[in-house]
C-alpha positions as CSV (number, residue, x, y, z in Angstrom):
1,M,20.9,-12.8,-122.1
2,L,21.9,-16.5,-121.9
3,L,23.4,-16.0,-118.4
4,C,20.1,-14.4,-117.2
5,H,18.0,-17.1,-118.7
6,R,20.1,-19.8,-117.0
7,A,19.8,-17.9,-113.7
8,G,16.0,-17.5,-114.0
9,L,16.3,-13.7,-114.4
10,E,14.7,-11.3,-116.8
11,F,16.9,-9.4,-119.2
12,S,16.2,-6.5,-121.6
13,P,18.8,-4.8,-123.8
14,I,16.5,-1.7,-123.7
15,D,15.5,-0.2,-120.4
16,P,11.8,-1.1,-119.9
17,F,11.5,1.1,-116.7
18,A,10.5,4.7,-117.1
19,D,12.0,5.8,-113.8
20,T,15.6,4.6,-114.1
21,L,17.0,7.9,-115.4
22,W,14.9,9.7,-112.8
23,L,16.6,8.1,-109.8
24,P,17.7,10.7,-107.3
25,F,21.4,10.6,-108.0
26,R,22.1,13.5,-110.4
27,W,24.8,14.6,-108.0
28,L,27.0,11.7,-109.0
29,G,29.8,13.5,-110.9
30,D,29.2,16.4,-113.2
31,G,28.1,14.4,-116.3
32,R,24.7,13.8,-117.9
33,W,23.0,10.5,-117.7
34,T,22.3,9.5,-121.3
35,R,20.6,6.1,-121.1
36,A,20.4,2.8,-119.2
37,E,20.6,-0.5,-121.0
38,N,21.1,-4.2,-120.4
39,V,18.7,-4.3,-117.5
40,V,18.5,-7.4,-115.2
41,W,15.7,-8.1,-112.7
42,N,13.8,-10.9,-111.1
43,R,10.2,-10.9,-112.2
44,A,9.0,-13.0,-109.3
45,E,10.4,-10.3,-106.9
46,G,9.3,-7.3,-108.8
47,D,11.5,-4.4,-110.0
48,D,12.6,-3.2,-106.5
49,V,16.1,-4.5,-107.3
50,R,17.5,-4.2,-110.8
51,A,20.9,-4.0,-112.4
52,F,21.8,-2.1,-115.5
53,D,24.5,-0.5,-117.5
54,L,24.5,3.3,-117.2
55,L,26.0,5.6,-119.8
56,I,27.2,9.0,-118.6
57,E,28.3,11.8,-121.0
58,E,31.2,13.8,-119.7
59,N,33.3,16.8,-120.8
60,M,30.3,18.6,-122.4
61,D,32.0,22.0,-122.7
62,R,31.6,23.8,-126.0
63,G,34.4,23.0,-128.4
64,T,35.4,19.9,-126.5
65,R,34.5,16.5,-127.7
66,S,32.4,14.7,-125.0
67,T,33.3,11.3,-123.6
68,V,30.7,8.6,-122.8
69,R,31.6,6.4,-119.9
70,R,29.9,3.2,-119.0
71,Y,29.2,2.0,-115.4
72,A,27.5,-1.1,-114.0
73,C,24.8,-0.2,-111.5
74,A,22.2,-1.8,-109.3
75,A,19.3,0.2,-107.9
76,V,17.4,-0.9,-104.8
77,A,14.1,0.6,-103.6
78,L,14.0,1.5,-99.9
79,P,11.0,1.6,-97.6
80,F,11.8,5.1,-96.2
81,G,13.0,8.5,-97.2
82,C,16.5,9.4,-96.1
83,P,19.3,12.0,-96.4
84,R,22.3,11.5,-98.6
85,L,24.9,8.9,-97.7
86,E,27.9,7.6,-99.6
87,I,30.1,4.5,-99.0
88,A,33.1,4.1,-101.2
89,P,36.3,2.1,-101.0
90,R,39.1,4.2,-99.7
91,D,41.1,3.7,-102.8
92,A,38.2,4.5,-105.1
93,I,38.5,7.4,-107.5
94,G,35.2,8.0,-109.3
95,H,31.8,9.6,-109.3
96,V,30.7,8.6,-105.8
97,A,33.9,9.0,-103.7
98,G,34.3,12.5,-102.4
99,S,31.2,14.0,-104.1
100,L,29.4,14.7,-100.8
101,A,30.8,17.5,-98.7
102,A,30.7,15.8,-95.2
103,S,33.0,14.4,-92.6
104,D,34.1,10.8,-92.6
105,V,31.9,8.8,-90.2
106,Q,33.6,6.1,-88.2
107,L,31.7,3.0,-87.2
108,E,32.4,0.4,-84.5
109,L,33.7,-2.2,-86.9
110,E,37.4,-1.3,-87.6
111,E,37.6,-3.6,-90.6
112,F,34.8,-1.7,-92.2
113,N,36.5,1.7,-91.4
114,R,39.7,0.5,-93.0
115,R,38.0,-0.6,-96.2
116,Y,35.4,2.1,-96.7
117,R,35.0,5.8,-96.4
118,L,31.5,6.7,-95.1
119,L,30.1,10.2,-95.8
120,A,26.7,11.3,-94.6
121,E,24.6,14.4,-94.3
122,D,23.1,13.0,-91.1
123,R,25.4,11.0,-88.8
124,R,22.4,9.6,-86.9
125,F,21.1,8.1,-90.2
126,A,24.5,6.7,-91.1
127,V,24.8,4.9,-87.7
128,A,21.2,3.5,-87.9
129,F,21.6,2.4,-91.5
130,C,25.0,0.8,-91.2
131,D,24.2,-1.7,-88.4
132,Q,26.1,-4.9,-88.0
133,R,24.0,-6.8,-90.6
134,M,24.4,-4.1,-93.2
135,M,28.1,-3.7,-92.6
136,R,28.5,-7.5,-93.2
137,A,26.6,-7.1,-96.4
138,L,28.8,-4.2,-97.4
139,M,31.9,-6.2,-96.7
140,G,30.6,-8.9,-99.0
141,L,30.4,-6.5,-102.0
142,P,32.7,-7.2,-105.0
143,P,35.9,-5.1,-105.0
144,G,35.5,-1.6,-106.4
145,V,31.8,-1.2,-105.7
146,S,30.6,2.1,-104.2
147,V,27.2,2.7,-102.6
148,A,25.0,5.8,-102.6
149,V,21.8,6.3,-100.7
150,N,19.3,9.2,-101.3
151,E,15.6,9.6,-100.6
152,D,14.1,6.2,-101.2
153,R,16.8,4.6,-103.3
154,M,20.1,2.9,-102.9
155,L,22.6,2.7,-105.8
156,L,25.5,0.3,-106.2
157,L,28.0,1.7,-108.7
158,A,31.1,0.1,-110.3
159,S,33.2,0.5,-113.4
160,D,32.1,-1.4,-116.4
161,L,31.8,-5.1,-115.5
162,Q,31.7,-8.4,-117.4
163,P,28.3,-10.1,-117.7
164,T,29.1,-12.6,-115.0
165,E,30.2,-9.8,-112.7
166,V,27.0,-7.9,-113.3
167,L,25.0,-10.9,-112.1
168,L,27.2,-10.9,-108.9
169,L,26.4,-7.2,-108.5
170,F,22.7,-8.0,-108.8
171,E,22.9,-10.7,-106.2
172,A,24.9,-8.3,-103.9
173,A,22.1,-5.7,-104.3
174,R,19.5,-8.3,-103.3
175,A,21.5,-9.1,-100.2
176,M,21.8,-5.4,-99.4
177,R,18.0,-5.0,-99.6
178,R,17.5,-7.9,-97.2
179,S,20.0,-6.3,-94.8
180,V,18.3,-2.9,-94.6
181,P,17.5,-2.2,-90.9
182,T,13.8,-2.0,-90.4
183,V,14.2,0.5,-87.6
184,V,15.2,3.2,-90.1
185,A,11.7,3.3,-91.5
186,D,10.5,4.5,-88.1
187,L,13.2,7.2,-87.9
188,Y,12.9,8.4,-91.5
189,P,9.4,7.7,-92.8
190,Q,8.9,7.7,-96.5
191,R,7.4,10.9,-97.9
192,P,4.0,10.5,-99.6
193,A,4.2,10.2,-103.3
194,R,1.1,12.3,-103.8
195,G,0.0,15.4,-101.8
196,R,-3.5,15.7,-100.3
197,H,-4.3,18.8,-102.4
198,E,-2.3,17.8,-105.5
199,D,-5.4,17.8,-107.8
200,R,-5.6,21.6,-107.3
201,W,-2.5,21.9,-109.6
202,L,-3.8,19.4,-112.1
203,Q,-6.7,21.7,-112.9
204,G,-4.2,24.0,-114.7
205,H,-4.6,26.7,-112.1
206,W,-4.6,27.1,-108.3
207,S,-8.0,26.9,-106.6
208,P,-8.5,28.0,-103.0
209,E,-10.3,24.8,-102.0
210,P,-9.4,21.2,-102.6
211,I,-11.4,19.4,-105.3
212,G,-12.8,15.9,-105.7
213,D,-12.6,13.8,-102.5
214,D,-10.6,16.5,-100.7
215,R,-13.4,19.1,-100.9
216,G,-14.3,20.6,-97.5
217,R,-11.7,18.5,-95.6
218,T,-9.2,20.5,-93.6
219,T,-6.7,19.6,-90.9
220,A,-6.5,21.0,-87.5
221,A,-3.3,22.8,-88.5
222,E,-5.1,24.4,-91.5
223,T,-8.0,25.5,-89.4
224,S,-5.8,27.1,-86.7
225,S,-3.8,28.9,-89.4
């Protein structure tokens, strides 16, 4: 709290954001996210970048005592929707490294290839996302930090860190956000958060026609079908 105050950052021991545990990264390992705490963000910049401690419960088999592990994370909002991508140090053993069944993508920067293993569902997205500027930002990450991208979020993940290291992780996440290639938004546009006919479902039952402002409006595709 004192470190954040001195740095001009906001701090909350209890997660004030309702969407943290709904970030699209359930595939990180086979554990269950229990809670996020010790959240750091910059109020002047909004909550598009925030760091937090994440607690994951593991070994949840019956008759086995579960283990709760703590990770330091930073979440970054992205202006597009994208397929899964993982970037992990080659010597990393953890929740991100190796969790995505895909081939190792090699990029043009050999120093990057030696340090990181890049796995992606879509090779074209991996090449567009990891341009020269983004690779420089990745090379500037603290040791042991892995990166996962999915839908409209990027997650930086590390083992439990000291408070000063968490602030470094937060600053690294801010640098990563500034390095996101703008061209990716054209290639992978963000999905709409709300469908045009979503109010049909909110009535409690399906109706054949849109309601409210959508009544009577049909697209050319709907008319032809």
